[in-house]
N, C-alpha and C positions, 0 to 999 in steps of 0.2 A: 567741861560741861557741854561745850559746843560739839566736841567730838562724839560724846555719847548721843546727843540729839541727832547728829548726822548718821551715826550707825543705826539708830532706831528707825530713822526715815527710810534708809535703804532696806532694812529688814521688812518694813511694811510694804514697800514697793515690790520686793521679791515675792512676798506672800500673795499680793494682788495679781502678780503676773503668772504665778504658778497655779492659783486656784482654778482658772478656767481649764487648764490641762488636766487637773485632777478630776474635775467634773466630767470632762470629755472622756477620760479613761473609764470612769464609772459607768458611762452609758454605752461603751463599746459592746458590740454583739459579735457572735461567732461568724457572721456573714461578711465575706471579704468585699471590699469596694472594687470597682472595675480595675483601677491601677494596681491594687494589691493582688487581684486575681491573676492579672497578666504576669506579674513578677513571680508569684509563687508557682504558677503553672510552669514557667520556664525553668525555675529552680528545681522542680520535681520531675522534669522530663528525663533526667538521668539519675542513677544508672538505669538500664533497660528493665531490670527486675522490678524496680519501683514503678516505672512508667506503665508496665503492663499488668501489674497486680493491683486490683481496685482497692483492697484494704490497705496495703502499704502506701499506695498513692494518696489516699485520703489522709492517712496518718502523717505523711510527709507534708501535705498541704496545710494541715492544722499546725504542725510544728513550725514551718516556715512563716506562717501568718503571725504566730505568737512572737517569734524572733523579730520580724519586721516591725510589728507594732511596739515592741519593747524598745527598739532603737529609735524609730522615727515617728511613733504615734499613729493613731488611726488615720488612714488615707494620707500618710506622709505629712501630717499637720505640723510637725516640728521643724520642717525645712523652712528656711527663710526665703523671702522672695528673691534675694540675690543668688542663693544656691539653686533655686528652681530655674532662674534664667541661665545660669552657668551650665547646668546639666542639659537644658534644651539646646543651648548654643553648641555644646560639644557633640551631643548625640544626634542632632537633627541631620547633619551631613551623612551620617552612617545609614540613614533610612534608605537613600537612593542607592547606596553601594552594596549593602548587605541585607536589606529588607527588614521585616518586623523583628525576626529573631536577633539580628545584629543590633537593632535599636534597643530592645529589651535588655540584651547583654550589656550594652553601653550604660544604660541607666543603672543596672545592678552594680557595675564597676564604679560609677561615680558616687553612688550611695555609700559604698564601702570606703571610698576616699574621704567623703564627708564625715563618716563615723570616726575614721582614724584622725582626722583633723580635730574633731571634738575631743577625742581622748587626749591628744597632745595638749590642747588648750587647757583641759582640766588639770593635767599634770603641771603645766607651767604656772597656773594660778595658785595651786597648792604650794609649790616651791617658793613663789614670790611672797605668799602670805607668811611663811615661816620666817622670812628675813625682814618683813616690813611691819607686820602687826605687833603691837606691844604684847608683853607676856600676859596681862589680864585678859585681853581680847582673845589670844590664842587659847588660853585655858578655858574661857567660856565657850568658844567654838568647839573645842575638843570634848568638853563635858556634854554639850547639847548633842553632838554627833554620836557620842558613845551611848547616851541615853536612848536616842531614837533607834540606833542599831540593835541595842539589847532588847528593846520592847517590840520592835517591828522587824526582826531579823528575817522573817519569812516574806516580807513585802519589799520588792525592789522599788516600788513607787516612792515609799517614804525615804528610802536611802537617797534616791535622786533629789527629792525635795530638800533633804538635809544638806547635801553637798551644794545645791544651788544657793541655799540661804547663806551657808558659810562663805561661798565664793563671792556673792554679792556684798556681804558684809565686809570682807577683806578688801574688795575693790573700792567700796565706799570710803573706808578709812584711808586707803592709799590715796584716793583722790582728794580727800580733805587735807591730808598731811602735805601732799605735793602741791595742791592748789594750782595745777597747770592744765592747760588745754592744748592738745595737739591739733594743729590746723594743717590741712593739706596745702602743700605748696602749689601756688598758682603756676600754670604752664608758662614757660618763657617763650617769647617770640622774638624774631630778629628785628632789631631796631631800624634796619635799613629797608627790608622788603616785607616784613610782617609774617614770614613763615615760621614754623616751629623750629626750636633750637635744641639740639642734642648735645650733651656734654656741658663743659664750662663755657662762660662767655655769653655775650648778648648778640652775637652775629652767627648766621648760618654759614655752612662751609663755603658756598660760592661767594657770598659777600665778604667772608673772611679773606678769601684768596684775592678778591678785588681790592680790599683795603690794604693788604700786604703789597700788592703790586703798585698801588698808589703811593704808599710810603717809599717803596724802592725808587719810583720815578722822581718823587720829591727829593730824596737824598741825592739822586744823580743830578738833578737840576741845581741843587745847592752846591754840589761839588763843581759843576760846570760854571756856575756864577763866580765861585771863588777863583777858579782858574782865569776867568775873564777879567776879574778885578786886577790880577797880576799882569795880564797881557790884554789890554783893552782892544776890542774889535768893533769897528763902526757898525758892522752888519749883525753883530750878535743879538742886539735887541729884536731885529726883525726875525731872525731865526727862532729866538725864544717864543715870540708871539705866534709864529707858524706852528711851532711844536705844541703850544698850548691849544691852539685852535684844532690841530689834528687830534690831540688826545680827547678834547671835548667831543669831536665827531665820533671817535671810536667808542667813547663811553655811551653816547646816544645810540649807536648802532647795537652795542651789546645789550642795552636795555630793551630795545625793540625786539631783538631776537628772543630774550627771555619772555617778554609778553606774548610773542607769537607762539612759543612752545607751550606756555601756560594755556593759551586759548585752544590750541589743538588738543591738549590733554583733556580739557573740559568737554570738548566736542566728542572726543573718542570714548569717554567714560560711559555714557548711556548705551552706546552701541556694544561695547565690550560686555557690559552687564546683561544686556538683552541676549547676546550670543551665548553667554555662560548659562543663563536660565534655560534657553532653548536646548542646549546640549544636555543639561541636567534632566530636563523633562524627557528627552529622547532616551537617555540611559535608564531612567526610572521605568519608562514604558517597556523597554526591551527586557529589563530584568523581571518586571511583573509578568510579561508574557512567558518568559522562560520558567518562572516559578509555577505559573498555571499549567504549563505543559508537563512539567515534572510531577505536579500533584495529580494531574489527570491519569498519568501512567500507573500510579500506585494507590489510587483512591479506593478505600475500603469503607463501604457504607455502615457495616456493623461496628467498626471501630469508631467512626465518627459519632454514631448515636450511642456508643458504649453499651451495646447489647450483644448477646451470644448469637452465633450463626443460626441456632434453631429457634430463635424468638418468633412468637406468633404475631398476628396482626395487632392485637391489643397492646402488646409490649412495644411494638414498633411505633404505634400511634402515641403512646404515653412518653416514650423516649423523645420523639420529635417535639411534642408539646413542651417538655422540660427544656430542651435545647433552645427553642424559640424564646421561652421566658428568661432563660439565663443570659442569652446574648441579644436582648432587646436593645434596639438603638437608643431608646430613651434613657437607658441607664448611663450612657456615656456622652450625653449631649454637651456637657461642660468640659470634657476631657480633650486631650490633644489628638492630632490627626492620626498618629500611629495606633492609639487605643481604639479610635473609631474604625480604622481599617481592620484591625484585628477582630473586633466584634462583627463587622460586616462579613468578613471571610468565614468566621465560624457559623454565622447564621445561614449564609449561602451554602456552606458544606452540609449543614443539617438538612436544608430543603432538598439539596441534590440527593443525599442519601435516602431521604424519605421517598422521593420520586422513583429512585431505582428499586426500592423494596416494595412499593405499592403494586407494581406490576406482578411481582411474584405472589403477593397475597391478595390481589384483587381488591385493594382499598380505594376509597375515593381519592381524587387528586389532592395533593397537599395545598393547604392555604398558605400563600406567600407570607413570609415574616415581615415585620415592620420595615419599611423602606429606609435605608441608611442614606444620610446626606452624602453628596459627592465630596470626596477629599482630593485636595490638590487641584 
């Protein structure tokens, strides 16, 4: 009876957790969010036939958006905070080395890795359920899944809901039957100096060597005392006392050296970090200037505004207005630095293309787009 109550509790929790996602999916629109727009634009930039053909390009964008939302939800809402931090930590260094395109490629690769991990996790849970869950529970889960698949075979959303319910139910029964909690092991520290310990034991490598040396010296002293007992020496006591005093001084000297090295390391750490940040900023600035120089050499205002070369003044004005609205800085106020930089570059390119074309068509000067905040 208690097992049935526990299973019912887990099913109710699963329904409560999935309901917000179902409601969120029902309110999704066909308009991509800023992060989705950046990802699908990069995905549809190749092959060249798709990139230069407006119809095929729009079709590619819609298809990529549907796939992205089916896997990760609207605006990547299915990603956990841990996955978001991990992706940012991995892809952030690439920004300075490879620029925006490299960063977006890194995010795409990490999303594929997350999807693969999710698929492996679902396979492992289903395999575990077959071995752990009693036959009645398996039969109920199989019956529920079959009914939902038959009645909602055209809806991927209901299939995901069914799998999630079955998975959480199996996990709940497994937890009730096992009645165990896995607790993370606390980090071990050296009992002598307090630093972290790797491997077995409760001493770090330096302290372990010192302890072994102390044991060796103690063994040597015992052997020497045994020999002295067989052949008494009036001056042996004085020599032993001198040796102990010398060893104590040596131990104090070693301890002072360790403390001095630790102090120097602490003093050098801020300087090293500041130097690394300075070099990173210089490299990013040099790369940005190189990218700007390369873009200046091949800048095409018609391609930037997505208009034909024979466009008239009204078409140019309308295209510029659309570009300003699409890459408005206010749309990405809560996004990361790379997305803000991407939108700012797009808006600046649109303004520049408009300025180049206004002279040819004698249009009034372009109104500057919304000012983007400084990044970095």
